[in-house]
C-alpha positions in Angstrom: -8.7 30.7 -4.5 -9.1 27.0 -3.4 -6.1 25.4 -1.7 -4.3 22.6 -3.2 -5.7 20.3 -0.6 -9.3 21.1 -1.6 -8.6 21.0 -5.3 -7.0 17.5 -5.1 -9.4 16.2 -2.5 -6.6 14.3 -0.8 -8.6 14.1 2.4 -11.9 13.3 0.9 -14.5 10.5 1.1 -17.2 9.1 -1.0 -20.7 9.6 0.2 -23.1 7.2 -1.6 -26.8 6.6 -1.4 -26.4 2.9 -1.1 -28.3 0.4 -3.2 -29.1 -2.6 -1.1 -28.9 -6.1 -2.6 -31.8 -8.5 -2.0 -31.8 -10.0 1.5 -30.0 -13.4 1.8 -32.0 -16.4 3.1 -31.0 -19.7 4.5 -31.5 -21.3 1.2 -29.9 -18.5 -0.7 -26.8 -17.5 1.2 -25.5 -15.2 -1.6 -22.1 -16.8 -2.1 -20.7 -14.9 -5.0 -19.3 -16.6 -8.1 -18.3 -14.2 -10.8 -21.8 -14.7 -12.4 -23.8 -14.2 -9.2 -21.7 -11.2 -8.2 -23.0 -9.5 -11.3 -26.6 -9.7 -10.1 -25.7 -7.3 -7.3 -22.9 -5.4 -9.0 -24.6 -4.5 -12.3 -26.3 -1.3 -11.2 -23.2 0.3 -9.7 -20.6 -1.2 -12.1 -22.4 0.1 -15.3 -22.7 3.7 -14.2 -26.4 3.5 -13.4 -28.3 6.7 -12.4 -29.9 5.3 -9.3 -26.6 5.4 -7.4 -25.6 9.0 -6.7 -22.1 9.7 -5.4 -20.3 12.9 -4.7 -16.8 13.7 -3.4 -16.8 16.0 -0.5 -13.9 17.7 1.3 -13.7 16.8 5.0 -11.9 18.5 7.8 -10.1 15.5 9.3 -9.2 12.0 8.4 -11.6 9.2 9.3 -11.4 8.9 13.1 -11.1 5.1 13.0 -7.9 5.5 10.9 -6.3 8.4 12.7 -4.0 7.5 15.5 -2.3 9.8 17.9 0.9 9.2 19.8 0.1 8.9 23.5 3.7 8.4 24.8 7.3 8.8 23.9 8.2 5.4 25.3 8.0 2.0 23.7 5.9 -0.6 25.7 7.4 -4.0 25.0 5.4 -7.2 25.0 6.9 -10.3 26.8 8.5 -11.7 23.7 10.0 -8.4 22.6 11.4 -7.8 26.1 13.0 -11.3 26.1 14.4 -10.9 22.6 16.0 -7.5 23.4 17.4 -8.7 26.7 18.9 -11.7 24.8 20.6 -9.3 22.3 22.0 -7.2 25.1 23.4 -10.3 26.9 25.0 -11.5 23.6 26.7 -8.2 23.1 28.0 -8.3 26.6 29.2 -11.9 26.4 31.2 -11.2 23.2 32.5 -7.9 24.4 30.8 -5.9 21.6 30.5 -2.2 21.6 27.8 -2.4 18.9 24.8 -0.1 19.1 21.7 -2.1 18.2 18.6 -0.4 17.0 15.1 -1.4 15.8 14.3 0.7 12.7 11.3 2.0 11.0 7.8 0.6 10.9 7.9 -1.3 14.2 8.8 1.9 16.1 6.0 3.8 14.4 3.4 1.2 15.1 4.4 0.7 18.7 4.1 4.5 19.3 0.7 4.4 17.7 -0.5 1.7 20.0 -0.5 -0.9 17.2 0.9 -4.4 17.4 3.8 -5.2 15.1 5.9 -8.3 14.5 7.9 -6.7 11.7 11.2 -6.2 13.6 14.1 -4.8 11.5 17.4 -4.4 13.5 20.2 -2.1 12.4 23.7 -2.3 13.7 26.5 0.3 13.4 29.8 -1.5 13.2 29.4 -4.8 11.3 27.3 -6.5 8.7 23.8 -7.8 9.6 25.0 -11.3 8.6 27.9 -11.2 11.0 25.8 -9.9 13.9 23.1 -12.5 13.3 25.8 -15.2 13.3 27.0 -14.0 16.7 23.4 -14.2 18.1 23.1 -17.8 16.7 26.4 -18.7 18.4 25.3 -17.2 21.7 21.9 -19.0 21.5 23.8 -22.3 21.1 26.0 -21.5 24.0 23.3 -20.5 26.5 20.5 -22.6 25.1 17.9 -20.2 26.3 16.7 -18.9 22.9 15.1 -20.8 20.1 16.5 -20.4 16.6 14.3 -21.6 13.8 16.0 -22.8 10.6 19.0 -21.4 8.8 19.6 -17.7 8.4 18.7 -16.2 4.9 20.9 -13.5 3.5 20.1 -11.1 0.7 22.9 -9.1 -0.8 22.4 -5.4 -1.7 24.3 -4.5 -4.9 27.1 -6.9 -4.0 29.5 -5.5 -6.6 29.2 -1.9 -5.3 28.3 -2.3 -1.6 30.1 -5.0 0.3 29.0 -6.0 3.8 25.5 -4.3 3.4 23.5 -7.5 3.1 20.2 -8.2 5.0 20.0 -11.4 7.0 16.7 -12.9 8.3 16.9 -15.1 11.4 14.0 -16.6 13.3 14.5 -15.9 17.1 11.9 -16.5 19.8 9.4 -17.6 17.0 9.8 -14.2 15.2 11.5 -13.5 11.9 14.0 -10.7 12.5 15.8 -8.8 9.8 19.4 -7.7 10.5 21.3 -5.1 8.5 24.0 -2.5 8.9 23.1 1.2 8.9 23.4 2.6 5.4 22.8 5.6 3.2 21.8 5.7 -0.5 22.8 7.7 -3.5 20.9 7.6 -6.8 21.8 7.9 -10.5 19.5 10.0 -12.7 18.4 7.0 -14.9 17.2 4.4 -12.3 15.9 4.1 -8.8 18.3 1.4 -7.6 20.7 3.2 -5.2 24.4 2.8 -4.5 24.5 2.0 -0.8 27.3 2.4 1.7 27.7 2.1 5.5 26.5 5.1 7.3 25.7 6.8 10.7 22.3 6.5 12.3 21.5 10.1 11.2 22.3 9.3 7.6 20.3 6.1 7.7 17.3 8.0 9.1 17.4 10.7 6.4 17.5 8.2 3.6 14.1 6.8 4.6 10.8 7.4 2.8 9.0 9.3 5.5 9.9 11.0 8.8 7.4 8.7 10.7 9.4 5.7 9.3 12.8 7.2 10.3 12.6 6.6 14.0 14.8 4.2 15.9 14.4 2.3 19.1 17.8 1.9 20.8 17.9 -1.5 22.4 21.1 -0.7 24.4 19.6 2.3 26.1 15.8 1.5 25.9 15.2 4.9 24.2 13.7 6.4 21.0 16.0 8.2 18.6 14.6 10.9 16.2 17.6 11.7 14.0 15.4 13.6 11.4 14.4 16.0 14.1 10.7 15.7 13.3 9.7 12.1 13.2 8.0 12.2 16.6 6.3 15.6 16.0 5.0 14.5 12.6 3.7 11.2 14.0 2.0 13.1 16.8 0.5 15.6 14.2 -0.5 12.7 11.9 1.5 14.4 9.1 3.1 12.8 6.1 6.4 14.3 4.9 9.8 13.0 3.7 13.0 13.6 5.8 14.7 15.3 2.9 13.3 17.6 0.2 10.2 15.8 -1.0 10.8 16.9 -4.7 14.3 15.4 -4.6 13.0 12.3 -2.9 10.4 11.7 -5.6 12.9 12.4 -8.3 15.4 9.9 -6.9 12.8 7.2 -6.3 9.4 7.9 -7.9 7.9 4.7 -6.5 7.8 6.5 -3.2 4.9 8.5 -4.6 2.8 5.4 -4.4 4.2 4.4 -1.0 3.3 7.9 0.3 -0.2 7.5 -1.0 -0.5 4.1 0.6 0.7 5.3 4.0 -1.5 8.4 3.9 -4.5 6.2 3.2 -3.5 3.5 5.7 -3.2 5.8 8.7 -5.6 8.5 7.7 -2.8 11.1 8.1 -2.5 14.5 6.4 -0.1 15.4 3.7 2.3 18.2 4.6 1.8 21.1 2.2 5.3 20.6 0.8 4.6 16.9 0.3 1.4 17.7 -1.5 3.0 20.2 -3.8 5.8 17.7 -4.7 3.2 15.0 -5.5 1.3 17.5 -7.6 4.2 18.6 -9.8 6.7 15.7 -9.9 7.5 14.2 -13.4 5.2 11.3 -13.9 7.3 9.9 -16.7 9.9 9.0 -14.0 7.5 6.2 -12.9 7.8 4.7 -16.3 11.5 5.2 -16.8 12.7 4.2 -13.3 10.2 1.8 -11.9 9.3 -1.7 -13.1 5.7 -2.8 -13.5 6.0 -5.4 -10.9 7.1 -2.9 -8.2 4.1 -0.7 -9.1 1.9 -3.8 -8.9 3.2 -4.6 -5.4 2.2 -1.2 -4.1 -1.2 -1.4 -5.8 -1.8 -4.8 -4.2 -0.9 -3.5 -0.8 -3.4 -0.6 -1.2 -6.2 -2.9 -2.4 -5.5 -5.4 0.4 -6.1 -2.8 3.1 -8.7 -4.1 5.7 -10.8 -0.9 5.5 -12.9 0.3 2.5 -12.0 3.9 3.6 -8.3 3.1 3.2 -8.8 1.6 -0.3 -11.1 4.4 -1.5 -8.8 7.1 0.0 -5.7 5.7 -1.8 -7.5 5.6 -5.2 -9.0 9.0 -4.6 -5.5 10.3 -4.3 -4.4 8.4 -7.4 -7.4 9.9 -9.3 -7.1 13.5 -8.1 -3.3 13.5 -8.6 -4.0 12.2 -12.1 -1.5 9.3 -11.7 -3.9 6.8 -13.4 -2.5 7.5 -16.9 1.0 6.6 -15.8 0.0 3.6 -13.6 -2.6 1.9 -15.7 -2.4 3.1 -19.3 0.2 0.7 -20.4 -0.6 -0.3 -24.0 -3.6 2.0 -24.4 -2.6 4.7 -26.8 -4.8 7.7 -25.7 -4.8 9.6 -22.4 -7.7 8.9 -20.1 -10.2 11.7 -19.5 -10.3 12.8 -15.9 -14.1 12.5 -15.8 -13.6 8.8 -16.7 -11.2 8.4 -13.9 -13.7 9.8 -11.5 -16.3 7.4 -12.8 -13.8 4.5 -12.3 -13.3 5.6 -8.7 -17.1 5.5 -8.2 -17.3 2.0 -9.7 -14.4 0.8 -7.5 -16.2 2.2 -4.5 -19.4 0.5 -5.4 -17.7 -2.9 -6.1 -15.9 -2.7 -2.7 -19.2 -2.0 -0.9 -20.7 -5.1 -2.5 -17.6 -7.2 -1.6 -17.6 -5.9 2.0 -21.4 -6.0 2.6 -22.1 -8.8 5.2 -25.3 -9.6 3.4 -23.4 -10.5 0.2 -21.0 -13.0 2.0 -18.5 -12.7 -0.9 -16.3 -15.8 -0.7 -13.5 -15.0 -3.1 -9.7 -14.9 -2.6 -7.8 -11.7 -2.0 -6.2 -11.9 -5.4 -9.7 -12.3 -7.0 -10.9 -9.3 -5.0 -7.9 -7.2 -6.2 -8.6 -8.2 -9.8 -12.2 -7.2 -9.6 -11.5 -3.9 -7.9 -8.9 -3.0 -10.4 -11.2 -4.0 -13.2 -13.9 -1.8 -11.8 -11.5 1.2 -11.7 -10.2 0.8 -15.3 -13.5 -0.3 -16.8 -14.5 3.2 -18.1 -11.3 3.4 -20.1 -11.4 0.0 -21.7 -11.4 -0.2 -25.5 -14.2 -2.0 -27.3 -12.4 -3.0 -30.4 -10.7 -6.3 -31.2 -6.9 -6.7 -30.7 -5.2 -6.7 -34.1 -2.7 -9.4 -33.1 -4.8 -11.9 -31.2 -8.3 -11.2 -32.5 -9.6 -11.2 -28.9 -11.4 -8.2 -27.4 -8.8 -5.5 -26.8 -10.0 -5.0 -23.2 -9.4 -8.6 -22.4 -5.8 -8.5 -23.7 -5.2 -5.3 -21.7 -6.6 -6.7 -18.5 -4.7 -9.9 -18.9 -1.4 -8.1 -19.2 -2.4 -5.8 -16.3 -3.3 -8.6 -14.0 -0.6 -11.2 -14.8 2.4 -8.9 -15.7 1.9 -5.9 -13.5 -0.1 -7.2 -10.5 1.1 -10.8 -10.9 -2.2 -12.3 -10.0 -2.5 -15.9 -10.7 -4.1 -16.9 -14.0 -7.3 -18.2 -12.5 -8.0 -15.0 -10.5 -7.2 -12.8 -13.5 -9.7 -14.8 -15.6 -12.3 -14.5 -12.8 -12.1 -10.7 -12.9 -12.2 -10.6 -16.7 -15.3 -12.8 -16.7 -17.1 -10.4 -14.4 -16.4 -7.6 -16.9 -17.4 -9.7 -19.9 -20.8 -10.5 -18.3 -21.2 -6.9 -17.3 -20.7 -5.8 -21.0 -23.3 -8.3 -22.1 -25.8 -6.9 -19.5 -25.5 -3.3 -20.7 -28.2 -3.4 -23.5 -30.7 -5.0 -21.1 -30.0 -2.5 -18.3 -30.4 0.4 -20.7 -33.9 -0.7 -21.4 -34.7 -1.2 -17.8 -33.2 2.1 -16.8 -35.1 4.0 -19.5 -38.4 2.6 -18.2 -37.4 3.1 -14.6 -36.7 6.8 -15.2 -40.5 7.3 -15.6 -41.2 5.6 -12.3 -41.1 7.5 -9.0 -39.0 5.7 -6.3 -41.0 4.3 -3.4 -41.0 6.4 -0.3 -38.8 5.3 2.6 
């Protein structure tokens, strides 16, 4: 019997026999408008036979994505060392016994040898706002630190959870988040937790992944692994939640998309228990508990990844886990056939190749790129009838809602992607004739 990993193809890649666009010249630099993009996209976008793609299981994540922990010590850059020394000095000057920790992603990335400016600081005995205020006062006293602008504070469920706000302060030219350690508890009908002050261990266990649950203790210059497996999972390139993954997805189903994004971003492997939970969790929870805009934020982050392998890997997981109906169906009444989802994945892969190909020199915004890639993925499912209410093509109404409501792309970029699809639809009859003739012609030898 095939394993779940092989069936789902979570660690798979797309192998394509690439179709090369015509070479660019000095007089024809191939800057793509939506219309000129079609000239190079049409063969792949419209499901044409000359591009053959298969999905193959592979034994390891792409090597350029996979990172291995080389050390259990954090190596600070000059600014980080100066910032953390300033924090220690401020605590000493005000006689504080506060334990100050950097939480989450910064710790993970530093251990992976990646640069990170996303510093989130957690304190154990006061609010983030109060601690940030102390640092600002100390900066004014010693005049050795630069504070940029006024602090910005966001309240977390202010009626239920006092003193658990997050405050952002710019210190040493970096925006730093300050918050108190906390834990979450969830109701059955929504994903917004009730939060309360907590210990470092409770804060670590509430986090989405073990690799994101590590702390760097500024007081002692040491790494803290309160989940008991954050370091080992990071070293093994393994994705798993600190608590029971089934319970984690039930409490906050948006984490299914975050888990997919992190797995694709780092080329890590899903722990078998995590893979099982993703396979069986109730998809309707995404509809009942998560707003469209939160889903859109995760999709935009996936599609904004710098590597085509990361984008394709994320959408391979969405496809093979059959999350597409829940994420994209929206106003479409019928369920999407899995074969159509696989075709959508192929089209997205083709469109990304065209966008990323140096010869094409695609000069479009990131929002426009996101719109075109999403359009490529959903294009096999789009209805061809007219919308009863507006009289417009139903696919245009659906895409407009998907782009502007869920993904919150600006109107111009949404229209850009829709225009690409409209022109592709018009090209289908002509391409059918060309393809029928081409099928009788032997390809040139290479």
